[in-house]
C-alpha positions in Angstrom: -193.8 -5.6 207.0 -192.7 -2.2 205.7 -190.8 -1.3 208.8 -188.8 -4.6 208.8 -187.6 -4.5 205.2 -184.4 -6.4 205.1 -182.9 -4.7 208.1 -182.5 -7.6 210.6 -179.5 -9.1 208.7 -177.3 -5.9 208.7 -174.4 -5.8 211.0 -174.9 -3.4 214.0 -171.4 -2.0 214.1 -171.9 1.8 214.4 -171.3 3.5 217.7 -172.2 6.9 219.1 -169.0 8.5 217.7 -169.8 7.2 214.2 -173.3 8.6 214.4 -172.2 12.0 215.5 -169.5 12.1 212.8 -171.9 11.1 210.1 -174.2 14.0 211.1 -171.4 16.6 211.2 -169.8 15.2 208.1 -173.0 15.5 206.1 -174.0 18.9 207.4 -170.7 20.6 206.9 -170.0 20.7 203.2 -168.9 23.2 200.6 -171.5 25.8 201.6 -169.7 27.0 204.8 -166.8 28.4 202.7 -169.0 31.1 201.3 -171.9 31.3 203.8 -170.6 34.3 205.8 -170.4 36.5 202.7 -173.7 35.3 201.5 -175.5 36.2 204.7 -173.6 39.5 205.1 -174.8 40.5 201.6 -178.4 39.4 202.1 -179.1 40.1 205.8 -176.5 42.7 206.8 -176.7 43.4 210.5 -179.2 40.7 210.9 -176.9 37.9 209.7 -176.3 36.3 213.0 -179.9 36.5 214.0 -181.0 34.9 210.7 -178.5 32.1 211.2 -179.5 31.4 214.9 -183.2 31.4 214.1 -182.6 29.0 211.2 -180.6 26.7 213.5 -183.6 26.7 215.9 -186.0 25.9 213.1 -183.9 23.1 211.8 -183.5 21.8 215.4 -187.3 21.5 215.6 -187.3 19.3 212.5 -184.5 17.3 214.1 -186.5 16.9 217.3 -189.3 15.5 215.2 -186.9 13.0 213.6 -185.6 12.0 217.0 -189.1 11.2 218.3 -190.2 9.3 215.2 -186.8 7.5 214.9 -187.2 6.2 218.5 -190.1 4.0 217.3 -187.9 2.1 214.9 -184.5 0.4 214.9 -184.3 -0.5 211.2 -182.5 1.0 208.2 -184.4 3.4 206.0 -185.1 6.5 208.1 -187.7 8.9 206.6 -188.9 6.5 204.0 -189.8 4.0 206.8 -191.6 6.7 208.8 -193.6 7.9 205.8 -194.6 4.3 204.9 -195.6 3.4 208.4 -197.7 6.6 208.9 -199.2 7.1 205.4 -198.9 3.7 203.6 -196.5 2.0 201.2 -197.0 4.5 198.4 -195.8 7.4 200.6 -192.8 5.2 201.7 -192.0 4.5 198.1 -192.2 8.2 197.0 -190.0 9.4 199.9 -187.5 6.6 199.3 -187.1 7.4 195.7 -186.8 11.1 196.4 -184.1 10.3 198.9 -182.2 8.0 196.5 -182.4 10.3 193.5 -181.4 13.4 195.5 -178.3 11.6 196.9 -177.2 10.5 193.4 -177.5 14.0 192.2 -175.8 15.5 195.2 -172.9 13.0 194.9 -172.2 13.8 191.3 -172.4 17.6 191.9 -170.3 17.6 195.0 -167.6 15.5 193.3 -167.3 18.0 190.6 -167.2 20.9 193.1 -164.5 19.0 195.0 -162.4 18.7 191.9 -162.9 22.4 191.1 -161.5 23.2 194.5 -158.7 20.7 194.0 -157.8 22.3 190.6 -156.9 25.4 192.5 -154.2 23.4 194.3 -153.2 21.1 191.4 -154.1 22.6 188.0 -153.9 19.3 186.2 -157.4 18.5 187.6 -158.7 21.0 185.2 -157.8 18.6 182.3 -160.8 16.5 181.3 -158.9 13.2 181.1 -157.2 13.8 184.5 -160.6 14.7 186.1 -162.2 11.5 184.7 -159.3 9.5 186.2 -159.6 11.2 189.5 -163.3 10.6 189.6 -162.8 7.0 188.9 -160.2 6.5 191.5 -162.1 8.4 194.2 -165.4 6.7 193.7 -163.7 3.3 193.4 -161.9 3.9 196.6 -165.0 4.9 198.5 -166.9 1.8 197.1 -164.0 -0.5 198.0 -163.9 0.8 201.6 -167.6 0.4 202.0 -167.5 -3.1 200.6 -165.2 -4.1 203.5 -168.0 -3.3 205.9 -170.0 -0.5 207.5 -167.4 -0.1 210.2 -164.7 0.6 207.6 -167.0 3.1 205.9 -167.7 4.8 209.1 -164.0 4.9 210.0 -163.3 6.7 206.7 -166.1 9.2 207.5 -164.7 9.7 211.0 -161.2 10.5 209.7 -162.5 12.9 207.1 -164.7 14.6 209.7 -161.7 15.2 211.9 -159.6 16.4 209.0 -162.2 18.9 207.9 -163.1 20.1 211.4 -159.6 20.7 212.7 -158.8 23.7 210.5 -162.3 25.1 210.7 -162.4 24.9 214.5 -158.9 26.4 214.8 -159.9 29.3 212.5 -163.1 29.9 214.4 -161.5 30.1 217.8 -158.4 31.9 216.6 -160.6 34.5 214.9 -162.7 35.1 218.0 -159.7 35.0 220.3 -157.3 37.1 218.3 -159.6 39.5 216.5 -162.2 39.7 219.3 -165.9 40.0 219.1 -166.7 43.6 218.8 -169.0 44.3 215.9 -170.8 42.9 212.9 -172.1 44.3 209.6 -173.6 47.7 210.1 -175.8 47.8 207.0 -179.4 46.9 206.9 -180.7 44.2 204.5 -180.8 45.8 201.0 -184.3 44.6 200.4 -187.0 42.1 201.5 -186.0 39.9 198.6 -182.4 39.9 199.7 -183.4 39.1 203.3 -185.6 36.2 202.0 -182.7 34.9 200.0 -180.5 35.0 203.1 -183.1 33.0 205.1 -183.2 30.5 202.3 -179.4 30.3 202.2 -179.1 29.7 205.9 -181.9 27.1 205.9 -180.3 25.0 203.2 -176.8 25.4 204.7 -178.1 23.8 208.0 -179.7 20.8 206.4 -178.3 17.3 206.4 -178.9 15.8 209.9 -180.8 12.7 208.7 -178.1 10.1 207.7 -178.0 8.8 211.2 -181.7 7.8 211.0 -181.2 6.1 207.6 -178.5 3.8 209.0 -180.3 3.0 212.3 -180.4 -0.7 211.4 -176.6 -0.8 211.6 -176.3 1.2 214.9 -175.4 -0.8 217.9 -177.8 1.1 220.1 -180.0 3.4 217.9 -182.4 4.4 220.7 -179.5 5.7 222.8 -177.2 7.0 220.1 -179.4 8.6 217.4 -180.7 11.4 219.6 -177.2 12.3 220.7 -175.8 12.0 217.2 -178.5 14.1 215.5 -179.0 16.8 218.1 -175.2 16.9 219.0 -174.4 17.4 215.3 -176.8 20.3 215.0 -175.5 22.0 218.1 -171.9 21.5 216.9 -172.7 23.0 213.5 -174.6 25.9 215.0 -171.7 26.8 217.3 -169.1 26.4 214.6 -171.0 28.4 212.0 -171.7 31.2 214.5 -168.0 31.5 215.4 -166.9 31.4 211.8 -169.4 34.2 211.0 -168.0 36.3 213.9 -164.4 35.6 212.7 -165.2 36.8 209.2 -167.0 39.9 210.6 -163.8 40.9 212.4 -161.2 40.0 209.8 -162.6 40.4 206.3 -163.2 43.9 205.1 -166.3 44.3 202.9 -167.4 40.8 203.8 -170.6 41.1 201.7 -168.4 41.2 198.5 -165.8 38.6 199.5 -165.6 35.7 197.1 -163.7 33.5 199.6 -164.5 34.8 203.1 -163.0 31.9 205.1 -159.8 31.9 203.0 -159.6 35.7 203.4 -160.1 35.3 207.2 -157.3 32.7 207.4 -155.0 34.9 205.4 -155.6 37.9 207.7 -154.8 35.7 210.8 -151.9 33.6 209.7 -150.7 34.9 206.3 -150.8 33.6 202.7 -150.5 29.9 203.8 -153.9 30.3 205.4 -155.7 30.4 202.0 -153.9 27.2 200.9 -154.9 25.4 204.0 -158.5 26.5 203.6 -158.5 25.3 199.9 -157.3 21.9 201.1 -159.9 21.9 203.8 -162.6 22.6 201.2 -161.5 19.5 199.3 -161.6 17.4 202.5 -165.0 18.9 203.4 -166.5 17.8 200.1 -164.8 14.4 200.3 -166.2 13.9 203.8 -169.7 14.6 202.6 -169.3 12.2 199.8 -168.1 9.5 202.1 -171.4 9.8 204.0 -173.4 9.7 200.8 -171.6 6.5 199.8 -172.8 4.9 203.1 -176.3 6.2 203.0 -177.3 5.9 199.3 -176.9 2.2 198.9 -178.9 1.6 202.1 -181.8 3.5 200.6 -181.7 1.3 197.5 -181.3 -1.8 199.7 -184.5 -0.9 201.6 -186.4 -0.1 198.4 -185.5 -3.5 197.1 -186.4 -5.2 200.4 -189.9 -3.6 200.2 -190.3 -4.9 196.6 -190.1 -1.4 195.0 -187.1 -2.3 192.9 -185.7 -5.7 191.8 -184.9 -7.8 194.8 -181.3 -8.4 193.6 -180.4 -5.0 195.2 -181.4 -6.4 198.6 -178.6 -8.9 198.4 -176.3 -9.0 201.4 -172.7 -10.1 201.6 -172.8 -13.3 203.8 -169.6 -12.5 205.6 -169.5 -8.7 206.0 -173.3 -8.2 206.1 -173.3 -5.2 203.8 -175.6 -4.6 200.8 -172.8 -5.3 198.3 -175.0 -5.2 195.2 -176.5 -1.9 196.2 -173.1 -0.4 196.9 -171.5 -1.5 193.6 -174.6 -0.4 191.6 -174.8 3.0 193.3 -171.1 3.6 192.8 -171.3 2.7 189.1 -174.3 5.0 188.7 -172.8 8.0 190.4 -169.6 7.4 188.4 -171.5 7.4 185.1 -173.5 10.5 186.1 -170.5 12.4 187.3 -168.2 11.6 184.3 -170.9 12.3 181.7 -172.3 15.4 183.5 -175.8 14.0 183.2 -176.3 14.5 187.0 -177.0 18.2 186.5 -180.6 17.3 185.4 -181.2 15.5 188.7 -179.5 18.2 190.8 -182.6 20.3 190.5 -184.5 17.9 192.8 -181.9 17.6 195.5 -182.8 20.5 197.8 -186.5 20.1 197.1 -186.4 16.4 197.9 -184.7 17.1 201.3 -187.4 19.6 202.2 -190.1 17.1 201.3 -188.4 14.4 203.3 -188.3 16.6 206.4 -191.9 17.6 205.9 -193.0 13.9 205.7 -191.2 13.1 209.0 -192.9 16.1 210.8 -196.3 14.9 209.5 -195.5 11.3 210.5 -194.8 12.5 214.1 -198.4 13.9 214.3 -200.0 10.8 212.8 -198.0 8.3 214.8 -198.5 10.1 218.1 -202.2 10.2 217.6 -202.5 6.6 216.3 -199.9 4.7 218.4 -199.5 6.9 221.5 -196.3 8.4 222.9 -193.0 7.3 221.4 -190.2 5.7 223.4 -188.5 9.1 223.3 -191.4 11.6 223.5 -190.5 15.2 222.7 -192.4 17.6 225.0 -195.1 19.3 223.0 -194.1 17.1 220.1 -197.2 17.6 218.0 -196.8 21.4 218.3 -193.2 21.3 217.2 -194.2 18.9 214.4 -196.9 21.3 213.1 -194.5 24.3 213.4 -191.7 22.4 211.6 -194.1 21.2 209.0 -195.3 24.7 208.4 -191.7 26.0 208.1 -191.0 23.3 205.5 -194.1 24.0 203.5 -193.4 27.8 203.6 -189.9 27.2 202.3 -191.3 25.0 199.6 -193.9 27.6 198.7 -191.4 30.4 198.4 -189.0 28.3 196.4 -189.6 28.2 192.6 -188.1 25.5 190.4 -185.4 27.9 189.3 -184.5 28.8 192.9 -184.3 25.1 193.9 -182.0 24.6 191.0 -179.9 27.5 192.1 -179.6 26.3 195.6 -178.9 22.7 194.5 -175.2 21.8 194.6 -175.0 20.9 191.0 -176.3 24.3 189.6 -172.9 26.1 189.7 -171.5 23.3 187.6 -174.5 23.4 185.2 -174.2 27.1 184.7 -170.4 26.8 184.3 -170.8 24.1 181.6 -173.6 26.0 179.8 -172.2 29.5 179.6 -168.6 29.3 180.8 -167.6 32.1 183.1 -170.1 34.6 182.0 -172.3 35.9 184.8 -176.0 35.9 183.9 -178.2 38.7 184.9 -179.9 37.8 188.2 -181.0 39.2 191.5 -178.7 39.6 194.5 -180.4 36.8 196.5 -180.1 34.3 193.7 -176.5 35.2 192.9 -175.6 34.7 196.6 -177.4 31.4 196.7 -175.2 30.3 193.7 -172.1 31.5 195.5 -173.1 29.6 198.7 -172.6 26.3 197.0 -169.1 27.2 195.7 -168.9 27.8 192.0 -165.2 28.1 191.9 -162.3 26.8 193.9 -161.1 29.1 196.7 
């Protein structure tokens, strides 16, 4: 059956801490390092309100995922839900969207990480050194994951702690030392800019679904997935809010700051603060990549188990119970895309695919609730939240042109950099801030 595709042989080694760390690690990426300035420019005095409303809307999508995920304990997540609710073709489409978007995101974020790293070690700006660094980094992640899902999760946990520590310290130090007195006083410059701010906040809060994808390797998915997904969103919402407040109080002219978190750290602890935040940005990207190296091969593994790709990719290591062929193949593919730069053509689909994935899960909740009755973890007013979340997803899709999706996608800063160098093209304020959100240059 579709919902049983190859998942019974995987090792259930992931605990609650691993699930929470996967969610936090995937949601907190490069975007947070420019998010405060982007929102201040686009939303002005409404920045915090836009962020909080967005967190609530993303939470509704997460609640839909929690209910639907409680019906299954297998690997695959949204592709399984879509296949069960709408048939194998829907599962196939969602699965391929998930896989391609993660390949594109991996290649793009790797280059962004190296751009940040070049600010600390200029040799990373040399093509040959970058290629070597990419090879070593991807090889290390693949080797860790080939030793078992527990080792892969441990690497994710460590990187989560390393990225969170300086960000949490900055957030609480900023609120504690600088206080919480006021925010931007200006109104949004235009409706277009406000719409761009909403889009920025929406995409910055995405990324809660990896826990659902690896449910087949969780020790107790029915208990741990709700805590991991919702706990991760609450944690991100609180952290982002505190960092916004910190920047409001410490960064003059926040709307025009190119590196708001680094500027805030400098204001609080001196010049070394910017260096620490640059390193934190590298670790933040590395943490997100560690999650992608866990999740991407599992998507390919399930596609193979369902017969959508050659069955060889469903092969499991008989000792460690990991999809070894899928891990090696995915690592080789992202290495090739990253080194060659070809990934920029796939990066266009990354943000759009994630929206479609969320929409499919929201729709699946409605269908499954009507067809199969209440889920093991029924969300109060679940169909209502499902419809609302589905509408929000479709509205975001409807207001996002192909160009805007490309601009929001994490690979676009690299694509523009490679095409036109450092020249700034003519563009609207909202689109320019969307580009800055994903981190064009190292801080």
